[in-house]
PDBQT receptor file of N, H, CA, C and O in Angstrom, charges set to zero:
ATOM      1  N   UNK A   1       3.219  11.201 -12.337  1.00  0.00    +0.000 N 
ATOM      2  CA  UNK A   1       3.224  11.539 -10.926  1.00  0.00    +0.000 C 
ATOM      3  C   UNK A   1       2.848  12.998 -10.761  1.00  0.00    +0.000 C 
ATOM      4  O   UNK A   1       3.352  13.884 -11.451  1.00  0.00    +0.000 OA
ATOM      5  N   UNK A   2       1.949  13.211  -9.825  1.00  0.00    +0.000 N 
ATOM      6  H   UNK A   2       1.539  12.492  -9.264  1.00  0.00    +0.000 HD
ATOM      7  CA  UNK A   2       1.537  14.584  -9.555  1.00  0.00    +0.000 C 
ATOM      8  C   UNK A   2       2.439  15.178  -8.477  1.00  0.00    +0.000 C 
ATOM      9  O   UNK A   2       2.754  14.504  -7.497  1.00  0.00    +0.000 OA
ATOM     10  N   UNK A   3       2.853  16.423  -8.648  1.00  0.00    +0.000 N 
ATOM     11  H   UNK A   3       2.597  16.970  -9.445  1.00  0.00    +0.000 HD
ATOM     12  CA  UNK A   3       3.631  17.062  -7.592  1.00  0.00    +0.000 C 
ATOM     13  C   UNK A   3       2.757  17.274  -6.368  1.00  0.00    +0.000 C 
ATOM     14  O   UNK A   3       1.558  17.526  -6.490  1.00  0.00    +0.000 OA
ATOM     15  N   UNK A   4       3.345  17.173  -5.211  1.00  0.00    +0.000 N 
ATOM     16  H   UNK A   4       4.319  16.968  -5.112  1.00  0.00    +0.000 HD
ATOM     17  CA  UNK A   4       2.581  17.395  -3.995  1.00  0.00    +0.000 C 
ATOM     18  C   UNK A   4       3.298  16.855  -2.779  1.00  0.00    +0.000 C 
ATOM     19  O   UNK A   4       4.436  16.393  -2.861  1.00  0.00    +0.000 OA
ATOM     20  N   UNK A   5       2.623  16.919  -1.659  1.00  0.00    +0.000 N 
ATOM     21  H   UNK A   5       1.699  17.294  -1.592  1.00  0.00    +0.000 HD
ATOM     22  CA  UNK A   5       3.209  16.548  -0.376  1.00  0.00    +0.000 C 
ATOM     23  C   UNK A   5       3.632  15.075  -0.312  1.00  0.00    +0.000 C 
ATOM     24  O   UNK A   5       4.592  14.745   0.385  1.00  0.00    +0.000 OA
ATOM     25  N   UNK A   6       2.940  14.194  -1.020  1.00  0.00    +0.000 N 
ATOM     26  H   UNK A   6       2.161  14.462  -1.586  1.00  0.00    +0.000 HD
ATOM     27  CA  UNK A   6       3.254  12.767  -0.962  1.00  0.00    +0.000 C 
ATOM     28  C   UNK A   6       4.183  12.285  -2.077  1.00  0.00    +0.000 C 
ATOM     29  O   UNK A   6       4.536  11.106  -2.117  1.00  0.00    +0.000 OA
ATOM     30  N   UNK A   7       4.573  13.160  -2.959  1.00  0.00    +0.000 N 
ATOM     31  H   UNK A   7       4.286  14.118  -2.926  1.00  0.00    +0.000 HD
ATOM     32  CA  UNK A   7       5.441  12.786  -4.071  1.00  0.00    +0.000 C 
ATOM     33  C   UNK A   7       6.784  12.281  -3.537  1.00  0.00    +0.000 C 
ATOM     34  O   UNK A   7       7.472  12.993  -2.805  1.00  0.00    +0.000 OA
ATOM     35  N   UNK A   8       7.147  11.065  -3.901  1.00  0.00    +0.000 N 
ATOM     36  H   UNK A   8       6.588  10.487  -4.496  1.00  0.00    +0.000 HD
ATOM     37  CA  UNK A   8       8.418  10.498  -3.464  1.00  0.00    +0.000 C 
ATOM     38  C   UNK A   8       8.376   9.753  -2.148  1.00  0.00    +0.000 C 
ATOM     39  O   UNK A   8       9.381   9.169  -1.743  1.00  0.00    +0.000 OA
ATOM     40  N   UNK A   9       7.234   9.756  -1.464  1.00  0.00    +0.000 N 
ATOM     41  H   UNK A   9       6.418  10.231  -1.793  1.00  0.00    +0.000 HD
ATOM     42  CA  UNK A   9       7.120   9.031  -0.192  1.00  0.00    +0.000 C 
ATOM     43  C   UNK A   9       7.083   7.530  -0.443  1.00  0.00    +0.000 C 
ATOM     44  O   UNK A   9       6.469   7.067  -1.405  1.00  0.00    +0.000 OA
ATOM     45  N   UNK A  10       7.739   6.780   0.419  1.00  0.00    +0.000 N 
ATOM     46  H   UNK A  10       8.239   7.156   1.200  1.00  0.00    +0.000 HD
ATOM     47  CA  UNK A  10       7.726   5.321   0.310  1.00  0.00    +0.000 C 
ATOM     48  C   UNK A  10       6.495   4.763   0.993  1.00  0.00    +0.000 C 
ATOM     49  O   UNK A  10       5.986   5.341   1.953  1.00  0.00    +0.000 OA
ATOM     50  N   UNK A  11       6.017   3.621   0.484  1.00  0.00    +0.000 N 
ATOM     51  H   UNK A  11       6.431   3.151  -0.295  1.00  0.00    +0.000 HD
ATOM     52  CA  UNK A  11       4.840   2.984   1.068  1.00  0.00    +0.000 C 
ATOM     53  C   UNK A  11       4.873   1.488   0.801  1.00  0.00    +0.000 C 
ATOM     54  O   UNK A  11       5.636   1.009  -0.038  1.00  0.00    +0.000 OA
ATOM     55  N   UNK A  12       4.038   0.762   1.524  1.00  0.00    +0.000 N 
ATOM     56  H   UNK A  12       3.418   1.151   2.205  1.00  0.00    +0.000 HD
ATOM     57  CA  UNK A  12       3.876  -0.676   1.345  1.00  0.00    +0.000 C 
ATOM     58  C   UNK A  12       2.442  -0.936   0.916  1.00  0.00    +0.000 C 
ATOM     59  O   UNK A  12       1.516  -0.299   1.419  1.00  0.00    +0.000 OA
ATOM     60  N   UNK A  13       2.250  -1.875  -0.016  1.00  0.00    +0.000 N 
ATOM     61  H   UNK A  13       3.002  -2.393  -0.424  1.00  0.00    +0.000 HD
ATOM     62  CA  UNK A  13       0.911  -2.311  -0.399  1.00  0.00    +0.000 C 
ATOM     63  C   UNK A  13       0.889  -3.833  -0.364  1.00  0.00    +0.000 C 
ATOM     64  O   UNK A  13       1.929  -4.484  -0.258  1.00  0.00    +0.000 OA
ATOM     65  N   UNK A  14      -0.293  -4.375  -0.454  1.00  0.00    +0.000 N 
ATOM     66  H   UNK A  14      -1.138  -3.846  -0.540  1.00  0.00    +0.000 HD
ATOM     67  CA  UNK A  14      -0.470  -5.819  -0.469  1.00  0.00    +0.000 C 
ATOM     68  C   UNK A  14       0.290  -6.426  -1.647  1.00  0.00    +0.000 C 
ATOM     69  O   UNK A  14       0.328  -5.846  -2.732  1.00  0.00    +0.000 OA
ATOM     70  N   UNK A  15       0.887  -7.581  -1.430  1.00  0.00    +0.000 N 
ATOM     71  H   UNK A  15       0.856  -8.052  -0.549  1.00  0.00    +0.000 HD
ATOM     72  CA  UNK A  15       1.663  -8.239  -2.483  1.00  0.00    +0.000 C 
ATOM     73  C   UNK A  15       0.808  -9.051  -3.447  1.00  0.00    +0.000 C 
ATOM     74  O   UNK A  15       1.322  -9.594  -4.424  1.00  0.00    +0.000 OA
ATOM     75  N   UNK A  16      -0.480  -9.137  -3.181  1.00  0.00    +0.000 N 
ATOM     76  H   UNK A  16      -0.898  -8.696  -2.387  1.00  0.00    +0.000 HD
ATOM     77  CA  UNK A  16      -1.344  -9.890  -4.090  1.00  0.00    +0.000 C 
ATOM     78  C   UNK A  16      -1.347  -9.226  -5.460  1.00  0.00    +0.000 C 
ATOM     79  O   UNK A  16      -1.283  -8.000  -5.554  1.00  0.00    +0.000 OA
ATOM     80  N   UNK A  17      -1.420 -10.022  -6.520  1.00  0.00    +0.000 N 
ATOM     81  H   UNK A  17      -1.472 -11.017  -6.443  1.00  0.00    +0.000 HD
ATOM     82  CA  UNK A  17      -1.370  -9.461  -7.875  1.00  0.00    +0.000 C 
ATOM     83  C   UNK A  17      -2.670  -8.774  -8.273  1.00  0.00    +0.000 C 
ATOM     84  O   UNK A  17      -3.675  -8.852  -7.567  1.00  0.00    +0.000 OA
ATOM     85  N   UNK A  18      -2.629  -8.106  -9.407  1.00  0.00    +0.000 N 
ATOM     86  H   UNK A  18      -1.813  -8.043  -9.981  1.00  0.00    +0.000 HD
ATOM     87  CA  UNK A  18      -3.845  -7.543  -9.982  1.00  0.00    +0.000 C 
ATOM     88  C   UNK A  18      -4.791  -8.675 -10.343  1.00  0.00    +0.000 C 
ATOM     89  O   UNK A  18      -4.381  -9.833 -10.424  1.00  0.00    +0.000 OA
ATOM     90  N   UNK A  19      -6.024  -8.349 -10.556  1.00  0.00    +0.000 N 
ATOM     91  H   UNK A  19      -6.357  -7.409 -10.490  1.00  0.00    +0.000 HD
ATOM     92  CA  UNK A  19      -7.033  -9.355 -10.872  1.00  0.00    +0.000 C 
ATOM     93  C   UNK A  19      -6.821 -10.029 -12.218  1.00  0.00    +0.000 C 
ATOM     94  O   UNK A  19      -5.937  -9.657 -12.988  1.00  0.00    +0.000 OA
ATOM     95  N   UNK A  20      -7.645 -11.021 -12.480  1.00  0.00    +0.000 N 
ATOM     96  H   UNK A  20      -8.364 -11.323 -11.854  1.00  0.00    +0.000 HD
ATOM     97  CA  UNK A  20      -7.545 -11.787 -13.729  1.00  0.00    +0.000 C 
ATOM     98  C   UNK A  20      -7.645 -10.892 -14.957  1.00  0.00    +0.000 C 
ATOM     99  O   UNK A  20      -7.051 -11.174 -15.998  1.00  0.00    +0.000 OA
ATOM    100  N   UNK A  21      -8.398  -9.817 -14.823  1.00  0.00    +0.000 N 
ATOM    101  H   UNK A  21      -8.881  -9.588 -13.978  1.00  0.00    +0.000 HD
ATOM    102  CA  UNK A  21      -8.586  -8.905 -15.952  1.00  0.00    +0.000 C 
ATOM    103  C   UNK A  21      -7.384  -7.989 -16.166  1.00  0.00    +0.000 C 
ATOM    104  O   UNK A  21      -7.304  -7.290 -17.176  1.00  0.00    +0.000 OA
ATOM    105  N   UNK A  22      -6.439  -7.993 -15.202  1.00  0.00    +0.000 N 
ATOM    106  H   UNK A  22      -6.504  -8.561 -14.381  1.00  0.00    +0.000 HD
ATOM    107  CA  UNK A  22      -5.289  -7.101 -15.290  1.00  0.00    +0.000 C 
ATOM    108  C   UNK A  22      -5.564  -5.761 -14.645  1.00  0.00    +0.000 C 
ATOM    109  O   UNK A  22      -4.693  -4.891 -14.607  1.00  0.00    +0.000 OA
ATOM    110  N   UNK A  23      -6.772  -5.592 -14.138  1.00  0.00    +0.000 N 
ATOM    111  H   UNK A  23      -7.479  -6.299 -14.169  1.00  0.00    +0.000 HD
ATOM    112  CA  UNK A  23      -7.163  -4.346 -13.478  1.00  0.00    +0.000 C 
ATOM    113  C   UNK A  23      -7.259  -4.573 -11.976  1.00  0.00    +0.000 C 
ATOM    114  O   UNK A  23      -7.391  -5.708 -11.517  1.00  0.00    +0.000 OA
ATOM    115  N   UNK A  24      -7.192  -3.491 -11.218  1.00  0.00    +0.000 N 
ATOM    116  H   UNK A  24      -7.085  -2.569 -11.590  1.00  0.00    +0.000 HD
ATOM    117  CA  UNK A  24      -7.401  -3.590  -9.776  1.00  0.00    +0.000 C 
ATOM    118  C   UNK A  24      -8.840  -4.010  -9.527  1.00  0.00    +0.000 C 
ATOM    119  O   UNK A  24      -9.771  -3.415 -10.070  1.00  0.00    +0.000 OA
ATOM    120  N   UNK A  25      -9.017  -5.024  -8.718  1.00  0.00    +0.000 N 
ATOM    121  H   UNK A  25      -8.261  -5.507  -8.277  1.00  0.00    +0.000 HD
ATOM    122  CA  UNK A  25     -10.354  -5.503  -8.406  1.00  0.00    +0.000 C 
ATOM    123  C   UNK A  25     -10.571  -5.368  -6.907  1.00  0.00    +0.000 C 
ATOM    124  O   UNK A  25     -10.021  -6.145  -6.127  1.00  0.00    +0.000 OA
ATOM    125  N   UNK A  26     -11.352  -4.407  -6.507  1.00  0.00    +0.000 N 
ATOM    126  H   UNK A  26     -11.799  -3.775  -7.141  1.00  0.00    +0.000 HD
ATOM    127  CA  UNK A  26     -11.613  -4.186  -5.088  1.00  0.00    +0.000 C 
ATOM    128  C   UNK A  26     -12.595  -5.216  -4.563  1.00  0.00    +0.000 C 
ATOM    129  O   UNK A  26     -13.510  -5.637  -5.271  1.00  0.00    +0.000 OA
ATOM    130  N   UNK A  27     -12.395  -5.621  -3.300  1.00  0.00    +0.000 N 
ATOM    131  H   UNK A  27     -11.652  -5.279  -2.725  1.00  0.00    +0.000 HD
ATOM    132  CA  UNK A  27     -13.332  -6.520  -2.657  1.00  0.00    +0.000 C 
ATOM    133  C   UNK A  27     -13.271  -7.954  -3.148  1.00  0.00    +0.000 C 
ATOM    134  O   UNK A  27     -14.230  -8.706  -2.975  1.00  0.00    +0.000 OA
ATOM    135  N   UNK A  28     -12.160  -8.347  -3.759  1.00  0.00    +0.000 N 
ATOM    136  H   UNK A  28     -11.381  -7.736  -3.900  1.00  0.00    +0.000 HD
ATOM    137  CA  UNK A  28     -12.020  -9.728  -4.216  1.00  0.00    +0.000 C 
ATOM    138  C   UNK A  28     -10.747 -10.316  -3.624  1.00  0.00    +0.000 C 
ATOM    139  O   UNK A  28      -9.987  -9.622  -2.949  1.00  0.00    +0.000 OA
ATOM    140  N   UNK A  29     -10.523 -11.588  -3.881  1.00  0.00    +0.000 N 
ATOM    141  H   UNK A  29     -11.141 -12.152  -4.430  1.00  0.00    +0.000 HD
ATOM    142  CA  UNK A  29      -9.311 -12.239  -3.404  1.00  0.00    +0.000 C 
ATOM    143  C   UNK A  29      -8.057 -11.682  -4.060  1.00  0.00    +0.000 C 
ATOM    144  O   UNK A  29      -6.945 -11.929  -3.593  1.00  0.00    +0.000 OA
ATOM    145  N   UNK A  30      -8.232 -10.934  -5.138  1.00  0.00    +0.000 N 
ATOM    146  H   UNK A  30      -9.135 -10.733  -5.518  1.00  0.00    +0.000 HD
ATOM    147  CA  UNK A  30      -7.079 -10.460  -5.899  1.00  0.00    +0.000 C 
ATOM    148  C   UNK A  30      -6.413  -9.222  -5.317  1.00  0.00    +0.000 C 
ATOM    149  O   UNK A  30      -5.244  -8.964  -5.604  1.00  0.00    +0.000 OA
ATOM    150  N   UNK A  31      -7.118  -8.466  -4.522  1.00  0.00    +0.000 N 
ATOM    151  H   UNK A  31      -8.068  -8.676  -4.290  1.00  0.00    +0.000 HD
ATOM    152  CA  UNK A  31      -6.512  -7.241  -3.998  1.00  0.00    +0.000 C 
ATOM    153  C   UNK A  31      -7.030  -6.965  -2.596  1.00  0.00    +0.000 C 
ATOM    154  O   UNK A  31      -8.240  -6.878  -2.387  1.00  0.00    +0.000 OA
ATOM    155  N   UNK A  32      -6.144  -6.831  -1.655  1.00  0.00    +0.000 N 
ATOM    156  H   UNK A  32      -5.161  -6.903  -1.824  1.00  0.00    +0.000 HD
ATOM    157  CA  UNK A  32      -6.579  -6.483  -0.304  1.00  0.00    +0.000 C 
ATOM    158  C   UNK A  32      -6.349  -4.983  -0.088  1.00  0.00    +0.000 C 
ATOM    159  O   UNK A  32      -5.615  -4.358  -0.854  1.00  0.00    +0.000 OA
ATOM    160  N   UNK A  33      -6.959  -4.409   0.928  1.00  0.00    +0.000 N 
ATOM    161  H   UNK A  33      -7.555  -4.916   1.550  1.00  0.00    +0.000 HD
ATOM    162  CA  UNK A  33      -6.883  -2.957   1.120  1.00  0.00    +0.000 C 
ATOM    163  C   UNK A  33      -5.632  -2.467   1.855  1.00  0.00    +0.000 C 
ATOM    164  O   UNK A  33      -5.556  -1.291   2.210  1.00  0.00    +0.000 OA
ATOM    165  N   UNK A  34      -4.654  -3.340   2.090  1.00  0.00    +0.000 N 
ATOM    166  H   UNK A  34      -4.715  -4.296   1.802  1.00  0.00    +0.000 HD
ATOM    167  CA  UNK A  34      -3.481  -2.949   2.863  1.00  0.00    +0.000 C 
ATOM    168  C   UNK A  34      -2.679  -1.859   2.152  1.00  0.00    +0.000 C 
ATOM    169  O   UNK A  34      -2.238  -2.031   1.016  1.00  0.00    +0.000 OA
ATOM    170  N   UNK A  35      -2.503  -0.749   2.838  1.00  0.00    +0.000 N 
ATOM    171  H   UNK A  35      -2.862  -0.609   3.761  1.00  0.00    +0.000 HD
ATOM    172  CA  UNK A  35      -1.686   0.365   2.357  1.00  0.00    +0.000 C 
ATOM    173  C   UNK A  35      -1.102   1.028   3.588  1.00  0.00    +0.000 C 
ATOM    174  O   UNK A  35      -1.849   1.512   4.438  1.00  0.00    +0.000 OA
ATOM    175  N   UNK A  36       0.226   1.061   3.705  1.00  0.00    +0.000 N 
ATOM    176  H   UNK A  36       0.833   0.668   3.014  1.00  0.00    +0.000 HD
ATOM    177  CA  UNK A  36       0.884   1.642   4.877  1.00  0.00    +0.000 C 
ATOM    178  C   UNK A  36       2.020   2.539   4.402  1.00  0.00    +0.000 C 
ATOM    179  O   UNK A  36       2.892   2.110   3.647  1.00  0.00    +0.000 OA
ATOM    180  N   UNK A  37       1.999   3.780   4.850  1.00  0.00    +0.000 N 
ATOM    181  H   UNK A  37       1.291   4.129   5.464  1.00  0.00    +0.000 HD
ATOM    182  CA  UNK A  37       3.126   4.660   4.558  1.00  0.00    +0.000 C 
ATOM    183  C   UNK A  37       4.347   4.112   5.282  1.00  0.00    +0.000 C 
ATOM    184  O   UNK A  37       4.228   3.633   6.410  1.00  0.00    +0.000 OA
ATOM    185  N   UNK A  38       5.501   4.172   4.666  1.00  0.00    +0.000 N 
ATOM    186  H   UNK A  38       5.598   4.561   3.750  1.00  0.00    +0.000 HD
ATOM    187  CA  UNK A  38       6.737   3.668   5.252  1.00  0.00    +0.000 C 
ATOM    188  C   UNK A  38       7.015   4.340   6.595  1.00  0.00    +0.000 C 
ATOM    189  O   UNK A  38       7.447   3.680   7.540  1.00  0.00    +0.000 OA
ATOM    190  N   UNK A  39       6.775   5.623   6.684  1.00  0.00    +0.000 N 
ATOM    191  H   UNK A  39       6.424   6.160   5.916  1.00  0.00    +0.000 HD
ATOM    192  CA  UNK A  39       7.021   6.346   7.937  1.00  0.00    +0.000 C 
ATOM    193  C   UNK A  39       6.102   5.854   9.051  1.00  0.00    +0.000 C 
ATOM    194  O   UNK A  39       6.517   5.810  10.209  1.00  0.00    +0.000 OA
ATOM    195  N   UNK A  40       4.861   5.484   8.727  1.00  0.00    +0.000 N 
ATOM    196  H   UNK A  40       4.523   5.520   7.787  1.00  0.00    +0.000 HD
ATOM    197  CA  UNK A  40       3.937   4.948   9.727  1.00  0.00    +0.000 C 
ATOM    198  C   UNK A  40       4.379   3.561  10.171  1.00  0.00    +0.000 C 
ATOM    199  O   UNK A  40       4.259   3.224  11.349  1.00  0.00    +0.000 OA
ATOM    200  N   UNK A  41       4.888   2.753   9.246  1.00  0.00    +0.000 N 
ATOM    201  H   UNK A  41       4.985   3.027   8.289  1.00  0.00    +0.000 HD
ATOM    202  CA  UNK A  41       5.363   1.407   9.565  1.00  0.00    +0.000 C 
ATOM    203  C   UNK A  41       6.541   1.493  10.538  1.00  0.00    +0.000 C 
ATOM    204  O   UNK A  41       6.602   0.745  11.514  1.00  0.00    +0.000 OA
ATOM    205  N   UNK A  42       7.461   2.393  10.271  1.00  0.00    +0.000 N 
ATOM    206  H   UNK A  42       7.412   3.000   9.478  1.00  0.00    +0.000 HD
ATOM    207  CA  UNK A  42       8.632   2.540  11.131  1.00  0.00    +0.000 C 
ATOM    208  C   UNK A  42       8.229   2.986  12.528  1.00  0.00    +0.000 C 
ATOM    209  O   UNK A  42       8.822   2.537  13.508  1.00  0.00    +0.000 OA
ATOM    210  N   UNK A  43       7.228   3.865  12.644  1.00  0.00    +0.000 N 
ATOM    211  H   UNK A  43       6.745   4.230  11.848  1.00  0.00    +0.000 HD
ATOM    212  CA  UNK A  43       6.742   4.309  13.954  1.00  0.00    +0.000 C 
ATOM    213  C   UNK A  43       6.167   3.140  14.731  1.00  0.00    +0.000 C 
ATOM    214  O   UNK A  43       6.465   2.980  15.915  1.00  0.00    +0.000 OA
ATOM    215  N   UNK A  44       5.343   2.315  14.082  1.00  0.00    +0.000 N 
ATOM    216  H   UNK A  44       5.102   2.444  13.120  1.00  0.00    +0.000 HD
ATOM    217  CA  UNK A  44       4.706   1.193  14.771  1.00  0.00    +0.000 C 
ATOM    218  C   UNK A  44       5.740   0.146  15.172  1.00  0.00    +0.000 C 
ATOM    219  O   UNK A  44       5.585  -0.495  16.212  1.00  0.00    +0.000 OA
ATOM    220  N   UNK A  45       6.783  -0.042  14.380  1.00  0.00    +0.000 N 
ATOM    221  H   UNK A  45       6.908   0.479  13.535  1.00  0.00    +0.000 HD
ATOM    222  CA  UNK A  45       7.822  -1.012  14.705  1.00  0.00    +0.000 C 
ATOM    223  C   UNK A  45       8.649  -0.549  15.899  1.00  0.00    +0.000 C 
ATOM    224  O   UNK A  45       9.058  -1.370  16.720  1.00  0.00    +0.000 OA
ATOM    225  N   UNK A  46       8.898   0.742  16.008  1.00  0.00    +0.000 N 
ATOM    226  H   UNK A  46       8.565   1.409  15.342  1.00  0.00    +0.000 HD
ATOM    227  CA  UNK A  46       9.691   1.255  17.123  1.00  0.00    +0.000 C 
ATOM    228  C   UNK A  46       8.904   1.239  18.429  1.00  0.00    +0.000 C 
ATOM    229  O   UNK A  46       9.492   1.282  19.509  1.00  0.00    +0.000 OA
ATOM    230  N   UNK A  47       7.571   1.177  18.335  1.00  0.00    +0.000 N 
ATOM    231  H   UNK A  47       7.093   1.142  17.458  1.00  0.00    +0.000 HD
ATOM    232  CA  UNK A  47       6.721   1.117  19.523  1.00  0.00    +0.000 C 
ATOM    233  C   UNK A  47       6.429  -0.317  19.933  1.00  0.00    +0.000 C 
ATOM    234  O   UNK A  47       5.742  -0.548  20.928  1.00  0.00    +0.000 OA
ATOM    235  N   UNK A  48       6.938  -1.278  19.183  1.00  0.00    +0.000 N 
ATOM    236  H   UNK A  48       7.495  -1.091  18.375  1.00  0.00    +0.000 HD
ATOM    237  CA  UNK A  48       6.739  -2.676  19.499  1.00  0.00    +0.000 C 
ATOM    238  C   UNK A  48       5.385  -3.214  19.116  1.00  0.00    +0.000 C 
ATOM    239  O   UNK A  48       4.976  -4.256  19.628  1.00  0.00    +0.000 OA
ATOM    240  N   UNK A  49       4.675  -2.541  18.235  1.00  0.00    +0.000 N 
ATOM    241  H   UNK A  49       5.008  -1.695  17.820  1.00  0.00    +0.000 HD
ATOM    242  CA  UNK A  49       3.341  -2.987  17.816  1.00  0.00    +0.000 C 
ATOM    243  C   UNK A  49       3.410  -3.957  16.678  1.00  0.00    +0.000 C 
ATOM    244  O   UNK A  49       2.376  -4.429  16.205  1.00  0.00    +0.000 OA
TER     245      UNK A  49
């Protein structure tokens, strides 16, 4: 882990597993681009979105 502003921040990612090769596979059924910071999720939930 690199020290910095985002170190220790909570986040959500897609629950889909890694690809068949065991590596992240962009643009396939194995990995979607969903990434949401926990703080952003809480803001959207409090606004009713």
